[in-house]
N, C-alpha and C positions, 0 to 999 in steps of 0.2 A: 389585190383588189383595189380598183380605183373608185373615184367618186361616181363616174358614169355607170359603172357596174352596180354600185349601190343604189343609184337612182332608178336603174332599170329593174332591180329587184323589188323596190318599193312600188313601182308602177305595176309590176306583175301581181303583187300582193293586193293592191287596190283593185285591180281587175278581178281577182278571184273573189273579193268581198262584194263587188258590185253585181256579180251574176247570181248570187245566192237568192233563191226565191223564198220569200217569207212563208207563203201558204203551203208550198210543197215540201220544203226542207226544214225551215227553222221552227215553224209552229208545232209540228208533231213532236219535236224534241224539247219543247219548252223554252225556245229562244225567241219568241215573238216579241215585237216591240210594244204591243199593247199590254203584255204582261208586266212590263217594266216602266210603264208610263207614270206610276205613282212615285213614292219616295225611295224606291229601291234602286235608283240609278247610280248611287254612290258606290255600289259594289263593283268588283272587277267584271263580273258577268254583265251587269247593267251597262257599264261603260263600253264593253265590247259590242253589245247589241246596239248601242247608240252609234258606234263607229260604223257598223254594218249598215245601219239605216242612213247615215250621212253619205256613205259612198254610193248608195243606190240613188240618191238624189243628185249626185255629181257625175252622172254618166256622160253628159255632153262634154264637159271639160276633160273628162277622162279619155273620151274618144279623140279629142284634139291632141292631148298629150301622147296618145298612142300613135297618131299620124305623124307628129313631130319626131318621135323616136324612130319610126320606120324610115322617114326621109333622111334623118341623120345617119342611120345605119346604111342606107343605100348610097349616100354620098361618100361617107368615110370608108366604106368597104368592109 
């Protein structure tokens, strides 16, 4: 496994976190960001919810990274 494969895997993971809908998927399971806006963000669950929230705000740079990855794959074969 090379560095490029690892970066592609991280990009796929970021894509999967960015498409999660808070109202339809996260809130019914108790993973809403508003539940952890207090002092409970130091737990691992709170940090994971913060990561999901951060990736949802970075959708435009994520789309650019996806485009770059597709272009590199098309050129390199």
